[in-house]
C-alpha positions in Angstrom: 0.0 0.0 0.0 1.3 3.5 -0.9 0.0 5.8 1.8 -0.1 8.9 -0.3 -2.0 6.5 -1.8 15.8 1.9 7.1 18.6 0.8 8.2 22.2 1.3 6.8 23.2 -1.4 4.3 24.8 -4.3 6.1 26.6 -7.4 5.1 24.4 -10.2 3.8 23.4 -13.0 6.1 21.4 -16.2 5.6 18.0 -16.2 7.2 18.1 -20.0 7.5 20.1 -19.3 10.6 17.3 -17.1 11.9 14.7 -19.8 12.3 12.6 -20.9 15.3 15.5 -20.8 17.6 14.9 -24.5 18.6 17.2 -26.1 16.0 14.2 -27.5 14.1 14.5 -28.1 10.4 12.6 -25.4 8.5 9.7 -26.5 6.3 9.0 -25.5 2.7 5.9 -23.7 3.7 4.2 -24.9 0.6 0.9 -26.9 1.1 0.4 -29.2 -1.9 -3.3 -29.2 -1.3 -3.4 -25.5 -2.3 -2.2 -26.3 -5.8 -4.0 -27.5 -8.9 -1.3 -29.5 -10.7 -3.8 -30.4 -13.5 -3.5 -26.8 -14.7 -0.7 -26.0 -17.2 1.9 -23.8 -15.6 2.5 -21.7 -18.7 -1.2 -21.3 -19.4 -2.7 -20.2 -16.1 -0.1 -20.1 -13.3 -2.6 -18.6 -11.0 -4.8 -21.6 -11.2 -1.8 -24.0 -11.0 -0.5 -22.3 -7.8 -3.8 -21.4 -6.1 -6.5 -23.7 -7.6 -6.7 -26.1 -4.7 -7.0 -23.3 -2.2 -9.7 -21.7 -4.3 -11.7 -24.9 -4.6 -11.6 -25.5 -0.8 -12.6 -21.9 0.0 -15.6 -21.1 -2.1 -17.3 -17.8 -1.6 -19.9 -17.8 1.1 -22.9 -15.4 1.3 -20.9 -13.0 3.5 -18.1 -12.3 1.0 -17.8 -10.5 -2.3 -14.1 -11.5 -2.3 -12.3 -14.1 -0.1 -8.7 -14.9 -0.5 -5.7 -15.9 1.6 -5.2 -12.2 2.4 -8.8 -12.1 3.7 -8.5 -15.3 5.6 -5.6 -13.9 7.5 -7.7 -10.8 8.2 -10.5 -13.0 9.6 -8.0 -14.9 11.7 -6.9 -11.6 13.2 -10.5 -10.7 13.7 -11.0 -13.8 15.8 -7.9 -12.9 17.9 -9.2 -9.4 18.4 -12.7 -10.6 19.3 -11.2 -12.7 22.1 -9.1 -9.8 23.4 -12.0 -7.3 23.2 -14.6 -9.6 24.8 -12.2 -10.4 27.7 -11.9 -6.6 28.3 -15.7 -6.1 27.8 -16.5 -8.8 30.4 -14.1 -7.4 33.0 -14.8 -5.0 35.9 -13.0 -2.0 34.4 -12.1 1.3 36.1 -14.4 4.0 34.8 -12.7 6.2 32.2 -9.8 3.8 31.7 -8.7 2.6 28.3 -10.2 -0.8 29.1 -13.5 0.9 30.0 -13.5 2.8 26.7 -12.9 -0.4 24.7 -15.6 -2.2 26.7 -18.2 0.5 26.3 -17.6 1.0 22.6 -17.9 -2.7 21.9 -20.9 -3.3 24.1 -22.7 -0.3 22.6 -22.2 -1.9 19.2 -23.4 -5.3 20.4 -26.5 -4.1 22.2 -29.0 -5.0 19.5 -32.0 -4.7 21.9 -31.2 -1.1 22.7 -30.3 -0.2 19.0 -33.6 -1.7 17.7 -35.6 0.0 20.4 -34.2 3.4 19.5 -34.5 3.0 15.8 -33.5 6.2 14.1 -34.1 8.3 17.2 -30.3 8.9 17.8 -30.1 11.2 14.7 -33.5 12.9 15.2 -32.0 15.9 17.0 -29.5 16.6 14.3 -32.1 16.2 11.6 -34.2 18.8 13.4 -31.3 21.2 13.6 -30.9 20.9 9.8 -34.6 21.7 9.3 -34.4 24.7 11.6 -31.5 26.4 9.7 -33.0 29.6 8.2 -30.2 30.2 5.7 -27.3 28.6 3.9 -24.7 30.4 6.2 -26.1 28.7 9.3 -26.5 25.5 7.4 -22.8 25.5 6.5 -21.9 26.1 10.2 -24.0 23.1 11.2 -22.5 21.0 8.4 -19.1 21.9 9.6 -20.0 20.6 13.1 -21.4 17.4 11.7 -18.2 16.8 9.7 -16.3 16.9 12.9 -18.5 14.1 14.1 -18.0 11.7 11.2 -20.6 13.0 8.7 -19.4 13.3 5.1 -18.8 16.8 3.7 -18.6 18.6 0.4 -14.8 18.7 0.9 -12.5 17.1 3.5 -9.5 18.4 5.5 -6.6 16.7 7.1 -3.1 17.7 8.4 0.0 15.9 7.2 3.4 16.6 5.8 3.8 19.4 3.3 5.0 17.5 0.3 7.5 20.2 -0.7 8.6 20.9 2.9 8.3 17.4 4.3 9.6 18.2 7.8 6.6 20.5 8.5 2.9 19.7 8.6 0.4 21.5 6.4 -3.4 21.8 6.5 -4.7 20.1 3.3 -8.2 20.4 1.7 -9.3 17.7 -0.7 -12.4 16.9 -2.8 -15.2 14.9 -1.2 -19.0 14.9 -1.1 -19.8 11.8 -3.3 -21.6 9.2 -1.2 -20.9 6.5 -3.8 -17.2 7.3 -3.4 -16.1 8.2 -6.9 -17.2 10.0 -10.0 -17.6 7.0 -12.3 -20.7 5.8 -10.5 -22.4 9.1 -11.3 -21.3 9.5 -14.9 -20.7 6.1 -16.6 -23.5 4.9 -18.8 -22.9 1.2 -19.0 -25.7 -1.0 -17.9 -24.0 -2.3 -14.7 -23.2 1.3 -13.5 -26.7 2.5 -14.4 -28.2 -0.3 -12.4 -26.0 0.7 -9.4 -27.3 4.3 -9.7 -30.9 3.0 -9.6 -30.1 1.0 -6.5 -28.6 4.1 -5.0 -31.8 6.0 -5.5 -33.8 3.2 -4.0 -31.5 3.2 -1.0 -31.8 7.0 -0.5 -35.6 6.8 -0.9 -36.0 4.0 1.6 -34.0 5.9 4.3 -35.6 9.2 3.5 -39.0 7.6 4.1 -37.7 5.8 7.2 -36.6 9.1 8.7 -39.8 10.9 7.6 -37.9 13.5 5.6 -40.9 14.2 3.4 -44.3 12.9 2.4 -44.0 9.7 0.4 -45.2 11.4 -2.8 -42.3 14.0 -2.6 -39.5 11.6 -2.0 -38.7 10.6 -5.6 -38.3 14.2 -6.6 -36.1 15.0 -3.6 -34.0 12.0 -4.3 -33.4 13.1 -7.9 -32.4 16.6 -6.6 -29.8 15.2 -4.3 -28.5 12.9 -7.0 -28.3 15.8 -9.4 -26.3 17.8 -6.8 -23.8 15.0 -6.4 -23.6 14.4 -10.1 -22.7 18.1 -10.6 -20.0 17.7 -8.1 -18.8 14.5 -9.7 -18.3 16.2 -13.0 -15.9 18.6 -11.4 -14.1 16.0 -9.4 -10.9 14.4 -10.4 -10.8 10.7 -11.2 -8.8 8.2 -9.1 -6.2 8.2 -11.9 -5.9 12.0 -11.9 -5.6 12.1 -8.1 -2.2 10.2 -8.5 -0.6 13.4 -9.8 1.0 14.8 -6.7 2.2 18.0 -8.3 -1.2 18.9 -9.6 -2.8 18.2 -6.2 -0.4 20.6 -4.5 -1.7 24.2 -4.4 -0.3 25.9 -1.3 -1.5 29.3 -0.2 -1.9 31.5 2.9 -5.1 31.4 4.9 -5.8 34.9 3.6 -5.5 33.7 0.0 -7.8 30.9 0.8 -10.4 33.3 2.1 -9.9 35.6 -0.9 -10.0 33.0 -3.6 -12.6 30.7 -2.1 -15.0 33.2 -0.5 -18.0 30.9 -0.7 -17.4 29.2 2.6 -16.9 30.6 6.1 -13.4 29.4 6.7 -13.0 31.1 10.1 -16.0 29.2 11.4 -15.0 26.0 9.7 -11.5 25.9 11.2 -12.8 27.1 14.6 -15.0 23.9 14.8 -11.7 21.9 14.5 -10.1 24.1 17.3 -7.7 25.1 14.5 -7.9 28.9 14.9 -4.3 29.4 14.1 -4.2 28.0 10.5 -1.6 29.9 8.6 -1.2 28.0 5.3 -3.2 25.4 3.4 -3.0 23.4 0.2 -6.1 23.1 -1.9 -5.8 19.7 -3.6 -8.3 20.1 -6.4 -9.1 23.8 -6.9 -11.7 23.3 -9.6 -13.7 20.9 -7.4 -13.6 23.3 -4.5 -14.8 26.1 -6.7 -17.7 23.9 -7.9 -18.6 23.1 -4.3 -18.8 26.8 -3.6 -21.0 27.3 -6.7 -23.2 24.4 -5.6 -23.6 25.9 -2.1 -24.4 29.3 -3.5 -26.8 28.3 -6.4 -28.7 25.3 -5.1 -32.1 26.0 -3.4 -31.8 25.9 0.3 -34.3 23.0 0.7 -32.2 20.9 -1.7 -29.0 21.7 0.3 -30.8 20.7 3.5 -31.8 17.3 1.9 -28.2 16.8 0.8 -26.9 17.5 4.3 -29.7 15.2 5.7 -28.6 12.5 3.3 -25.0 12.8 4.4 -26.0 12.4 8.0 -28.4 9.5 7.3 -25.9 7.6 5.2 -23.0 8.2 7.7 -25.1 7.0 10.6 -26.8 4.0 8.9 -24.4 1.4 10.2 -24.7 2.6 13.8 -28.5 2.5 14.2 -31.1 -0.3 14.2 -31.1 -3.5 12.2 -33.6 -2.2 9.6 -31.5 0.9 8.8 -28.3 -1.2 8.7 -30.1 -3.7 6.3 -31.0 -0.9 3.9 -27.3 0.2 3.9 -26.1 -3.3 3.3 -28.6 -3.9 0.5 -26.9 -1.1 -1.4 -23.2 -1.2 -0.4 -23.1 -4.9 0.1 -25.4 -6.4 -2.5 -25.7 -3.8 -5.3 -22.1 -2.6 -5.3 -20.2 -5.6 -4.1 -22.4 -8.7 -4.8 -22.4 -9.9 -1.2 -25.5 -11.8 -0.2 -25.2 -11.6 3.6 -24.1 -9.0 6.0 -21.2 -9.6 8.4 -22.2 -10.8 11.8 -22.7 -8.2 14.5 -19.5 -9.1 16.4 -17.3 -8.4 13.3 -18.9 -5.0 12.8 -18.5 -4.3 16.5 -14.8 -5.3 16.4 -14.3 -3.0 13.4 -16.0 -0.1 15.0 -14.0 -0.5 18.2 -10.8 -0.7 16.2 -11.7 2.4 14.3 -12.2 4.3 17.6 -9.4 2.9 19.7 -7.1 1.1 17.2 -3.7 1.6 19.0 -5.2 0.7 22.4 -6.4 -2.6 20.9 -3.1 -3.0 19.1 -1.1 -2.9 22.3 -3.2 -5.8 23.6 -2.7 -7.6 20.3 1.0 -7.3 20.2 1.5 -8.4 23.8 -0.3 -11.7 23.1 0.3 -12.4 19.4 3.6 -10.9 18.2 6.8 -12.7 19.6 10.1 -10.7 19.7 11.7 -13.4 17.5 9.4 -12.5 14.6 10.5 -8.9 14.7 14.1 -9.8 14.8 13.8 -12.1 11.8 11.7 -9.5 9.9 14.3 -6.8 10.5 17.0 -9.0 9.0 14.8 -9.7 6.0 14.4 -6.0 5.4 18.2 -5.5 5.6 18.7 -8.1 3.0 16.1 -6.7 0.7 17.6 -3.3 1.0 21.0 -4.7 -0.1 19.3 -6.4 -3.0 17.5 -3.3 -4.1 20.8 -1.5 -4.1 22.2 -4.2 -6.3 19.3 -3.9 -8.7 19.8 -0.1 -8.9 23.5 -0.6 -9.8 22.6 -3.2 -12.5 20.3 -0.8 -14.5 21.8 0.3 -17.8 19.1 3.0 -18.4 20.0 5.0 -15.2 22.8 7.4 -15.0 25.5 7.3 -12.3 24.3 10.6 -10.8 20.7 9.3 -10.5 22.0 6.0 -9.1 23.9 7.8 -6.4 20.8 9.8 -5.4 18.7 6.6 -5.4 21.3 5.0 -3.1 21.0 8.0 -0.8 17.2 7.6 -0.7 17.5 3.8 -0.1 20.0 4.3 2.8 17.7 6.9 4.3 14.6 4.6 4.5 13.0 4.4 7.9 11.8 0.9 8.8 8.9 0.2 11.1 8.2 -3.4 12.1 5.4 -4.8 14.3 4.2 -1.9 16.4 5.1 1.7 17.4 7.6 2.6 20.0 5.1 4.9 21.8 1.3 4.3 22.1 -1.5 6.8 21.8 -3.2 7.6 25.1 -6.8 8.5 24.0 -7.0 11.0 26.8 -10.0 13.2 26.4 -12.1 10.6 24.5 -15.3 9.9 26.4 -17.3 6.8 25.5 -20.8 6.1 26.8 -23.6 3.7 26.0 -25.0 5.1 22.7 -23.3 3.5 19.6 -23.9 6.5 17.3 -22.9 9.0 19.9 -19.8 7.0 20.6 -18.9 7.1 16.9 -19.4 10.9 16.9 -17.3 11.3 20.0 -14.5 9.1 18.5 -14.6 11.1 15.2 -14.4 14.4 16.9 -11.6 13.3 19.3 -9.6 12.1 16.3 -9.9 15.5 14.6 -9.0 17.4 17.8 -6.1 15.0 18.4 -4.8 15.6 14.9 -4.9 19.3 15.3 -3.2 19.3 18.7 -0.4 17.0 17.4 0.1 18.5 14.0 -1.1 22.1 13.4 1.9 24.4 12.8 4.2 21.7 14.1 7.0 19.6 12.7 6.3 16.1 11.3 6.6 13.3 13.8 8.2 10.5 11.9 7.5 8.0 14.7 3.7 8.2 13.9 2.2 5.0 12.4 -0.5 5.3 9.7 -1.7 1.7 10.4 -2.5 -0.1 13.6 -0.3 -3.1 14.6 -3.1 -5.5 14.0 -3.6 -4.4 10.3 -3.0 -7.1 7.7 -1.3 -4.8 5.2 1.9 -2.7 4.8 2.7 0.7 3.4 5.3 3.1 2.1 5.0 6.8 2.9 7.0 9.1 0.6 7.0 12.2 2.8 8.8 10.4 5.6 10.5 7.9 3.3 9.4 5.0 5.5 8.2 1.5 5.0 6.0 -0.1 7.6 5.1 -3.7 8.3 2.5 -4.1 11.1 2.4 -7.2 13.2 -0.9 -8.3 11.6 0.7 -9.2 8.2 3.7 -11.0 9.8 1.9 -14.4 9.8 1.3 -17.1 7.2 0.8 -16.9 4.2 3.0 -13.9 4.2 5.6 -14.7 6.9 6.2 -18.1 8.5 8.8 -18.5 11.3 8.9 -22.2 10.6 9.4 -22.0 6.8 12.6 -21.7 4.8 14.0 -18.8 2.8 12.3 -19.8 -0.5 8.9 -19.4 1.1 9.6 -16.2 3.1 11.4 -14.4 0.4 8.7 -15.3 -2.1 5.9 -14.1 0.3 6.8 -11.4 2.8 10.1 -10.7 0.9 8.1 -9.6 -2.1 5.9 -7.5 0.2 9.0 -5.8 1.6 10.4 -5.3 -1.9 7.0 -4.0 -3.1 7.0 -1.3 -0.4 10.6 -0.4 -1.0 10.0 -0.1 -4.7 7.1 2.4 -4.0 9.9 4.8 -3.2 10.9 4.5 -6.9 7.6 4.0 -8.7 6.0 6.6 -10.9 4.9 8.6 -7.8 7.5 7.7 -5.2 10.3 8.5 -7.6 9.3 12.2 -7.5 10.1 12.4 -3.8 13.7 12.8 -2.6 15.4 11.1 0.3 14.0 13.7 2.7 10.5 13.2 1.4 10.2 16.4 -0.6 8.5 16.5 -4.0 11.2 17.6 -6.4 12.9 16.5 -9.5 16.1 14.6 -8.6 16.4 12.4 -11.7 18.2 13.6 -14.8 15.9 14.5 -17.8 17.2 11.5 -19.7 16.7 9.1 -16.8 13.1 10.4 -16.3 12.4 9.8 -20.0 13.9 6.3 -19.9 12.0 5.5 -16.8 8.6 6.7 -18.2 9.2 4.7 -21.4 9.6 1.6 -19.3 6.6 2.3 -17.1 4.4 2.7 -20.3 5.1 -0.9 -21.1 3.6 -1.9 -17.8 0.7 0.5 -18.2 -0.2 -0.7 -21.7 0.2 -4.4 -20.8 -2.3 -4.2 -17.9 -4.7 -1.9 -19.9 -5.0 -4.8 -22.3 -6.2 -7.3 -19.7 -10.0 -8.0 -19.9 -11.3 -8.5 -16.4 -14.9 -8.8 -17.4 -16.5 -9.1 -20.9 -17.1 -5.3 -21.0 -14.3 -4.1 -18.7 -10.5 -3.9 -18.9 -8.0 -3.2 -16.2 -7.1 0.5 -15.7 -3.4 0.3 -16.4 -2.8 3.9 -15.5 -4.6 3.8 -12.2 -2.8 0.5 -11.2 0.6 1.6 -12.5 2.2 2.4 -9.2 1.1 -0.8 -7.5 2.0 -2.9 -10.6 5.5 -1.3 -10.7 5.8 -2.1 -7.0 4.8 -5.7 -7.6 7.3 -6.0 -10.4 10.1 -4.4 -8.3 9.2 -6.5 -5.3 9.5 -9.7 -7.3 12.9 -8.7 -8.8 14.4 -7.4 -5.6 13.1 -10.3 -3.4 14.4 -12.9 -5.9 17.8 -11.2 -5.9 17.8 -11.2 -2.1 16.8 -14.8 -2.0 19.7 -15.7 -4.2 22.0 -13.7 -2.1 20.8 -15.3 1.2 21.1 -18.8 0.0 24.3 -18.5 -2.1 26.6 -20.0 0.5 24.1 -22.8 1.5 21.7 -23.5 -1.4 18.3 -25.0 -0.5 17.4 -28.5 -1.8 14.6 -29.5 -4.1 11.8 -30.7 -1.8 8.3 -31.9 -2.5 9.0 -32.0 -6.1 9.8 -28.3 -6.4 13.1 -26.5 -6.7 13.8 -23.6 -4.3 13.2 -21.1 -7.2 9.8 -22.7 -8.0 8.8 -22.6 -4.3 9.6 -18.9 -4.3 7.1 -18.2 -7.1 4.5 -20.5 -5.6 4.8 -18.7 -2.3 4.2 -15.4 -4.1 1.2 -16.6 -6.0 -0.3 -18.2 -2.8 -0.5 -14.8 -1.2 -3.1 -13.8 -3.9 -5.2 -17.0 -3.9 -8.9 -16.1 -3.8 -12.4 -16.1 -5.3 -14.3 -12.9 -6.2 -17.7 -11.9 -7.5 -18.2 -10.0 -10.7 -19.7 -7.0 -8.9 -16.6 -6.8 -6.7 -14.4 -7.1 -9.8 -16.2 -4.1 -11.3 -16.0 -2.0 -8.2 -12.3 -2.7 -7.6 -11.4 -2.1 -11.2 -13.1 1.3 -11.1 -11.6 2.4 -7.8 -8.7 0.3 -6.6 -5.1 1.2 -7.5 -4.2 -2.5 -7.0 -4.7 -5.0 -9.8 -6.9 -8.0 -9.0 -5.2 -10.9 -7.3 -5.3 -13.1 -10.5 -3.5 -10.5 -12.4 -0.9 -9.8 -9.7 0.2 -13.3 -10.6 -0.7 -13.9 -14.3 0.0 -10.3 -15.2 3.3 -9.9 -13.3 5.2 -13.2 -13.7 5.4 -13.1 -17.6 7.7 -10.1 -17.1 10.1 -11.9 -14.7 12.9 -13.7 -16.4 13.6 -15.9 -13.4 10.0 -17.3 -13.5 10.6 -18.5 -17.1 13.8 -20.2 -16.0 12.3 -21.8 -12.9 9.4 -23.4 -14.7 10.8 -23.8 -18.2 8.3 -21.5 -19.9 8.8 -21.3 -23.7 7.2 -19.4 -26.5 4.8 -22.3 -26.9 3.1 -21.4 -23.6 0.2 -18.9 -23.8 1.6 -16.8 -20.9 4.9 -16.3 -22.8 5.8 -12.7 -23.5 8.8 -12.1 -25.9 11.9 -10.8 -24.1 11.8 -7.5 -25.9 8.2 -6.8 -24.9 8.7 -7.5 -21.1 8.8 -4.7 -18.5 12.4 -3.8 -17.9 12.7 -1.5 -14.9 14.4 -3.2 -12.0 
């Protein structure tokens, strides 16, 4: 994961010496039951490596996608449930962290109370919207609601200034589209049109449930809100356009913001955040913010009120009674993702508790589930991957010596975070009671106030973590030049303390290489070793680099994921480049680590073959067509199948490991393969 989305180089060591610590022989980590050896390796490697797992893990009604990645997430969920329920059942000191965890979880689990209250928890705020006499007071109320977790016409956060990365900067970005992105409002294919119709039905159902208007008026009012959102969508940037960091950086003083965007009461807006001393901001998408101003000025007040009501109703839907939640699931779960059954209440309660108190739960998780030996071995893996990436940089003929030297400086400056943060968030000032919706509002407001207190007009704290320790994921952050691997991902199928180097380099090794390579992908390469957005490549190197990335872009753009839909090669370019680099770097590191003591062929597979099987196994999974469509429109990551079948044909070592020839359908001629790292 690229969020804006290390250690010094050391001598190579063999990870086989860093095993369980018990002198046990390490396993291959490859489960033959997960394979489908009836599939032809060179025709569908994904099926060959993952078919057995896919057959034994069919999609159930709860899932729109279920893969080995998701299975690990569910395993972590079970661990978290045990931890949280132990806390929730205990006699906790009032106001303590344990008490906050218990109250948040119990408020989510109390179905009797939630169903008895119905939509009552949002009645007061709906009434406040109705009572607003003009758009100025409506905007002030809207600003208050945004603080409490309700979606807004635009959003605000504070993080590193991408051209002065040691200092934080207030940043304003486009928002306001309940369906998430502009394609759902503007595309005219039959599948997207059907989703829009389902969206209108969802809005109408909850408008009626909240008695927003007489039943006869609801269709007209729904159309008006949709028209407002559609107007905003036309002015919004696409997910692909949002990858252009330079274009999304428009820094100005607070005075310039007030002068150039006078349509909103910025003094009041920032005052609601306790951010009265804002000095500078960056407006990410100026044309979208200008359109938001025009919408607020030109739309009839009654329609604006309905839009704000809808943002409140939709934002609260998962925190109210079962009927409201069911309406929300029918749209987001069934219509958009193809899921047939909602998650059980306990999973939703765990997720909400994590959202509110993530690091507090993470501290409990690490104490019970993350052994120190795992961190030690992971740190060694990162060191080895860092050496290998340095070697890959040196091997490139298309890169000049001056750019190579700067790339090494950036690589040597990487900050590595493994497992969990060195200091934990305290959650002082967060008050949690017995109302699920009020608790969500309180947690949202506390998070904003905490962000302002820690960051406004202050230097960047590079010890901050952008993921909780229990997260099954990883990230690279260009402004701090850091890679982070939370404890949650450091388990099979990514990382296995009992498995050998072929497995671990093919699985977690590629993840490490992936995140490192983000520092040099089409976005990360524009940030220097200090995290500043600036040109540090020569013009020739930039041109050579872009020519090579276009091979990746065009290859993936030609992949048909559904009969009427192709992969978006430009949207997925950064993640695809990171996969490619991760494979190249991890394989280099694997070769380095086993050079002095090569691994043997076991289970009928060479060490090199086991490396690629381990990589593919990470992406084993089944997925519904609706989810394919949704992810292809919005996700910068390629689908799991194509992270295997789309990537490996560009890796020379894969051809050698499995004897792939030009007679195999997956074969790509050498001169047409991606050649970057």
